[in-house]
C-alpha positions in Angstrom: 12.8 -16.8 -30.4 12.8 -19.6 -27.8 12.3 -19.0 -24.1 15.4 -19.1 -21.9 16.0 -22.6 -20.6 17.0 -22.8 -16.9 16.9 -25.5 -14.4 13.4 -25.8 -12.9 13.0 -26.2 -9.1 10.2 -28.0 -7.5 8.8 -24.6 -6.2 9.0 -23.2 -9.8 7.0 -26.2 -11.1 4.4 -25.8 -8.5 3.9 -22.0 -9.4 3.9 -22.9 -13.1 1.4 -25.6 -12.6 -0.9 -23.1 -10.8 -0.6 -20.8 -13.8 -1.4 -23.6 -16.2 -4.6 -24.4 -14.2 -5.9 -20.9 -14.2 -7.0 -18.8 -17.1 -6.9 -15.5 -15.2 -4.1 -13.2 -14.0 -2.7 -14.2 -10.6 -1.4 -12.0 -7.8 1.3 -12.8 -5.3 -1.3 -13.1 -2.6 -3.4 -15.6 -4.6 -0.4 -17.7 -5.0 0.5 -17.4 -1.4 -2.9 -18.5 -0.3 -3.1 -21.4 -2.9 0.3 -22.8 -2.1 0.0 -22.5 1.7 3.0 -23.7 3.6 4.7 -25.2 0.5 6.9 -22.1 0.0 7.4 -18.7 1.6 6.4 -15.3 0.1 10.0 -14.3 -0.8 10.4 -17.5 -2.8 7.1 -16.8 -4.7 8.2 -13.2 -5.3 11.6 -14.4 -6.8 9.9 -17.0 -9.0 7.4 -14.5 -10.3 10.2 -12.1 -11.1 12.3 -14.8 -12.8 9.3 -16.0 -14.8 8.7 -12.4 -16.0 12.4 -12.0 -17.0 12.2 -15.3 -18.9 9.1 -14.4 -20.8 6.9 -17.0 -19.1 4.5 -14.5 -17.5 3.8 -10.8 -17.9 2.7 -8.2 -15.3 -0.5 -6.4 -15.1 -0.8 -3.7 -12.5 -4.4 -3.2 -11.4 -5.9 0.1 -10.5 -5.1 -0.4 -6.8 -1.4 -0.9 -7.6 -1.4 -4.7 -7.1 0.7 -6.7 -9.5 -1.0 -9.6 -11.2 0.8 -12.0 -13.6 -0.6 -13.9 -16.6 0.9 -16.5 -18.8 2.7 -15.1 -21.8 2.0 -16.1 -25.5 4.5 -18.3 -27.2 6.2 -15.3 -28.8 7.3 -13.6 -25.6 10.8 -13.9 -24.3 13.2 -12.3 -21.9 13.9 -9.4 -24.3 10.3 -8.7 -25.4 6.8 -9.2 -23.9 3.9 -9.0 -26.2 1.8 -7.0 -23.6 0.1 -4.6 -26.0 -3.2 -6.4 -25.5 -6.2 -5.5 -23.4 -6.5 -6.8 -19.8 -10.1 -6.9 -18.5 -10.8 -6.6 -14.7 -14.2 -7.7 -13.6 -15.6 -5.3 -11.0 -17.9 -8.0 -9.5 -15.6 -11.1 -9.2 -12.3 -9.1 -9.3 -10.6 -11.4 -11.8 -8.3 -10.0 -14.5 -8.2 -11.7 -17.8 -6.1 -11.2 -21.0 -8.0 -10.3 -24.1 -6.8 -11.2 -27.6 -7.4 -7.7 -28.9 -4.2 -5.7 -29.3 -3.9 -2.0 -28.9 -1.9 0.1 -31.4 0.0 2.9 -29.8 1.6 5.8 -31.7 3.8 8.2 -29.9 6.1 10.8 -31.2 9.5 9.5 -32.3 11.3 11.1 -29.4 9.5 8.7 -26.9 10.5 5.1 -26.3 7.9 2.7 -25.0 9.3 0.3 -22.4 6.1 -1.4 -21.4 2.3 -1.0 -21.6 -0.5 -1.7 -19.3 -4.0 -1.6 -20.8 -6.6 -2.3 -18.2 -10.3 -2.1 -18.8 -12.9 -2.5 -16.0 -16.4 -3.8 -16.3 -18.5 -6.9 -15.7 -17.3 -10.3 -17.2 -19.6 -12.8 -18.9 -19.8 -15.1 -15.9 -21.0 -12.3 -13.6 -23.1 -10.7 -16.4 -25.7 -13.5 -16.3 
C-alpha cells in the first residue's frame, strides 16, 4: 500500500532529510539540537506525530521512557507499521538501531496487539572494538 501523500512543508523536508542522513533512531531532543533555531519544539513534535501517522517513521520507547523515531520500511503505512523487529540500544554510545530480525509473537485469541516495542540493550559493533 502506498504511503499517504500530503503537501510537504520546508520544516517537514528538513526533518525528513535528517532521518535520511542518519541510520539510527532519533529522539525529539536530538532533532531539536540538530535543527537549532530553524523550528520550534512544538513544530518538531507535530512533524514526528504526522510522520508516524503517515507510516514514514515508527516509534521506539527506550527504557527511560524517551520516544525515539526511526525510518519505516517501504511496506509501512498509516494503517499498519511493521514494527515487530528488534531495536538495539547501545549502553555505551546510547544509540538505538533497527535490526532486520523480526519477532514472532503469539498471544491468546482474546488479545489484540496494537503495537510492539522490542528493545534489546548491549554494546554495538562500533563500541565493541
